[in-house]
C-alpha positions in Angstrom: -13.2 -1.7 -17.9 -9.9 -0.3 -19.0 -8.0 1.6 -16.2 -5.1 3.5 -17.6 -1.6 1.9 -16.3 1.9 3.5 -15.6 5.1 1.4 -15.5 6.9 0.8 -12.0 10.3 -0.5 -12.7 9.5 -3.2 -15.3 5.9 -3.8 -14.4 2.6 -2.3 -15.6 0.4 -1.1 -12.8 -2.9 0.1 -12.9 -3.4 3.6 -11.3 -5.8 2.5 -9.3 -4.7 -0.7 -7.2 -6.2 -2.8 -4.2 -4.8 -2.3 -0.9 -4.6 -5.7 2.0 -5.3 -4.2 5.2 -8.7 -4.9 5.3 -8.2 -8.6 4.6 -5.9 -8.7 7.5 -8.3 -6.8 9.6 -5.9 -3.3 9.7 -9.1 -1.2 9.8 -7.2 1.8 11.4 -10.3 2.6 13.5 -10.9 0.3 16.4 -10.4 -2.9 18.0 -14.0 -3.6 17.4 -13.4 -2.6 13.6 -10.4 -4.9 13.3 -12.2 -8.0 14.7 -15.4 -7.3 12.3 -12.9 -7.1 9.1 -11.2 -10.4 10.3 -14.4 -12.4 10.7 -15.7 -11.2 7.3 -12.8 -11.6 5.3 -12.5 -15.3 5.0 -10.1 -16.7 2.2 -13.0 -17.3 -0.2 -14.2 -13.6 0.6 -10.9 -12.2 -0.1 -10.6 -14.4 -3.5 -14.1 -13.1 -4.3 -12.9 -9.4 -3.9 -10.1 -10.2 -5.8 -11.6 -11.5 -8.6 -14.0 -8.7 -8.7 -11.0 -6.2 -8.6 -9.8 -8.0 -12.0 -13.4 -7.8 -13.6 -13.4 -4.0 -12.8 -9.9 -3.4 -14.2 -7.5 -3.4 -11.3 -4.4 -5.4 -12.3 -2.4 -5.0 -9.0 -2.7 -5.8 -5.3 -0.3 -4.5 -2.7 -0.4 -6.5 0.3 1.7 -8.2 3.3 4.3 -10.6 3.1 2.9 -13.2 5.5 1.9 -16.9 5.5 -1.7 -16.0 5.2 -1.3 -13.5 2.3 1.1 -15.9 0.4 -1.1 -18.8 1.0 -4.2 -17.2 -0.3 -2.6 -15.7 -3.4 -1.2 -19.1 -4.5 -4.9 -20.5 -4.3 -6.2 -17.7 -5.8 -3.3 -17.9 -9.0 -3.9 -21.6 -9.0 -7.7 -21.1 -9.6 -7.1 -18.6 -12.4 -6.6 -15.6 -11.0 -4.1 -13.1 -12.6 -3.9 -10.0 -10.2 0.1 -9.1 -9.5 1.5 -8.8 -6.1 3.5 -5.7 -4.6 4.5 -7.1 -1.7 4.9 -5.1 1.6 7.2 -6.3 4.5 5.9 -7.5 7.8 6.8 -5.1 10.0 6.2 -7.5 13.2 9.1 -9.7 11.3 12.3 -8.1 12.5 14.6 -9.8 9.7 13.4 -7.5 7.0 15.7 -8.3 4.2 14.7 -12.2 4.5 11.3 -11.0 4.3 12.1 -9.4 1.3 13.4 -12.4 -0.4 10.7 -14.4 0.8 8.3 -12.0 -1.0 10.5 -12.5 -4.1 10.3 -16.1 -3.9 6.8 -16.4 -3.4 6.1 -14.4 -6.7 6.1 -10.7 -5.8 6.6 -8.3 -9.0 7.2 -5.3 -6.4 8.6 -5.3 -2.7 8.6 -2.3 -0.4 9.7 -1.7 3.0 6.4 -1.3 5.4 5.9 2.4 6.3 6.5 1.6 10.1 9.9 0.2 9.4 11.0 3.1 7.4 9.5 5.5 10.1 11.1 3.5 12.6 14.5 3.2 11.1 14.6 7.0 10.4 13.5 7.9 13.9 16.7 5.7 15.0 18.9 7.4 12.5 19.5 4.1 10.8 19.4 5.2 7.0 21.8 2.3 6.3 18.6 -0.1 6.5 17.2 1.7 3.6 20.4 0.9 1.6 20.3 -2.6 2.6 16.8 -3.3 1.7 17.2 -1.6 -1.7 20.1 -3.6 -2.6 18.2 -7.1 -1.6 15.4 -5.8 -3.7 17.5 -5.1 -6.5 19.4 -8.5 -6.4 16.3 -10.3 -6.9 15.2 -8.4 -9.9 11.7 -6.8 -8.3 10.3 -3.2 -8.5 11.9 -1.4 -5.6 10.2 0.7 -3.1 9.7 2.4 0.2 6.5 3.2 2.2 6.3 5.9 4.9 3.9 7.9 6.8 6.1 10.9 7.2 8.0 13.0 4.5 11.4 13.1 6.0 12.4 9.7 5.0 10.7 10.0 1.8 12.9 13.2 1.0 15.9 11.3 2.1 15.4 8.4 0.1 14.3 10.8 -3.1 17.8 12.2 -2.3 20.0 9.3 -1.9 18.3 6.3 -3.5 17.3 5.4 -6.9 14.0 3.3 -6.3 11.2 2.6 -8.5 8.3 3.6 -6.2 7.5 5.4 -2.7 4.3 4.6 -1.0 3.3 8.1 0.4 0.7 8.0 3.5 -1.6 11.0 3.6 -1.5 10.6 7.0 0.7 10.4 10.0 -1.7 8.2 12.3 0.8 7.0 14.8 4.4 7.5 16.0 6.3 4.4 14.7 9.6 5.9 16.7 9.4 3.1 19.4 8.1 0.3 17.3 7.4 -0.5 13.8 4.4 -2.7 13.5 0.9 -1.3 14.1 -0.4 -1.3 17.2 -4.6 -1.2 17.1 -5.8 1.9 18.7 -8.8 4.0 18.6 -7.2 7.2 19.0 -5.2 7.6 15.7 -4.7 11.0 14.5 -5.9 12.2 10.8 -4.7 15.8 10.5 -5.3 17.2 7.2 -1.9 19.2 7.6 0.1 16.2 7.1 -1.8 15.3 4.0 -0.9 19.0 2.5 2.6 18.3 3.8 2.8 14.9 2.2 1.5 16.3 -0.9 4.4 18.7 -1.0 7.0 15.9 -0.9 5.1 13.8 -3.6 5.5 16.9 -6.2 9.5 16.5 -5.9 9.6 13.0 -6.1 11.2 11.2 -9.0 10.0 8.0 -8.6 6.5 7.1 -9.1 4.4 7.9 -5.6 1.7 5.4 -4.8 -0.8 7.5 -2.7 -2.2 5.7 0.3 -4.6 6.0 2.9 -6.3 8.8 0.8 -9.8 8.0 2.6 -8.2 8.7 5.9 -9.1 4.7 6.8 -12.6 5.5 6.0 -12.9 9.1 7.7 -13.4 10.8 4.2 -16.1 10.0 1.6 -14.8 8.9 -1.6 -15.8 11.6 -3.8 -13.9 14.0 -1.5 -10.9 11.9 -1.1 -10.7 11.6 -5.0 -11.2 15.2 -5.8 -8.6 16.0 -3.4 -6.3 13.2 -4.8 -6.9 14.9 -8.7 -4.9 18.2 -7.5 -2.1 16.1 -6.4 -1.6 13.2 -8.1 1.2 13.0 -11.2 1.0 11.2 -14.4 3.2 8.7 -13.2 1.4 7.7 -9.8 -1.0 5.5 -8.5 -3.4 5.5 -6.1 -4.1 2.6 -3.3 -7.4 1.8 -1.8 -8.3 -1.0 0.6 -12.1 -1.9 0.4 -14.5 -3.5 3.1 -17.1 -5.4 1.0 -18.9 -6.0 4.2 -20.2 -2.5 4.3 -21.0 -2.2 0.8 -20.4 -5.3 -2.0 -20.2 -3.1 -4.7 -17.5 -0.7 -3.5 -14.9 -1.9 -5.8 -17.0 -0.9 -9.1 -18.5 2.3 -7.7 -14.7 3.5 -6.6 -13.2 2.6 -10.0 -16.0 4.5 -11.7 -15.5 7.2 -9.6 -11.7 7.3 -10.1 -12.1 7.3 -13.8 -14.4 10.3 -13.6 -12.9 12.6 -11.1 -9.2 11.5 -11.5 
């Protein structure tokens, strides 16, 4: 298959990309679902999923900067895999500048500040950390970006920084004001009003938007979710989806087909 591509910085990225939350056991559904994903996704099964994504036409993986992900990607590339990595900082690691450098040193083509960190810095009024983050990314020659669950920091970044991409979450499920890392809970909130408000912000961005949690972490059927995305997405944008093949081993191929038909 030949998915269309956009350019983010100097990198060509397919307009549908694969996300890493299921690989790391972040279901955003329940602690039991987290455990199910962790038990299913051995390193071999993760590599098999990446191979299926490549075969379906996807060329970019968005995933965490931690030892687990770095090791499995090195194995995957050593075995002939070609998928490129856009690295998310790991929110539980407080030295985000060192984490950015680790990502670039491990082969990431793009790096972005984790959405929880972006939200947490915003809540604390510490936008200077956004400046430090992008300066580090630029010094390392990677495509530079920021994720965020809320629209306010995205609009500040739009108005004050020249980044390459912004990962815009369709929902703000839990507050990250007190801590940036994800705490597993079965009480996350997925309000359609959040999606509509983020869509307003996406329309105003100068950089490419990466639309994520478009399926509301499995709560919205893919056809319905993609139909909404089709109304919002711009020509320069990318859609990011995580796949749990423990539910449906053909989910990647079916999603690519659906994406091409609807979006």
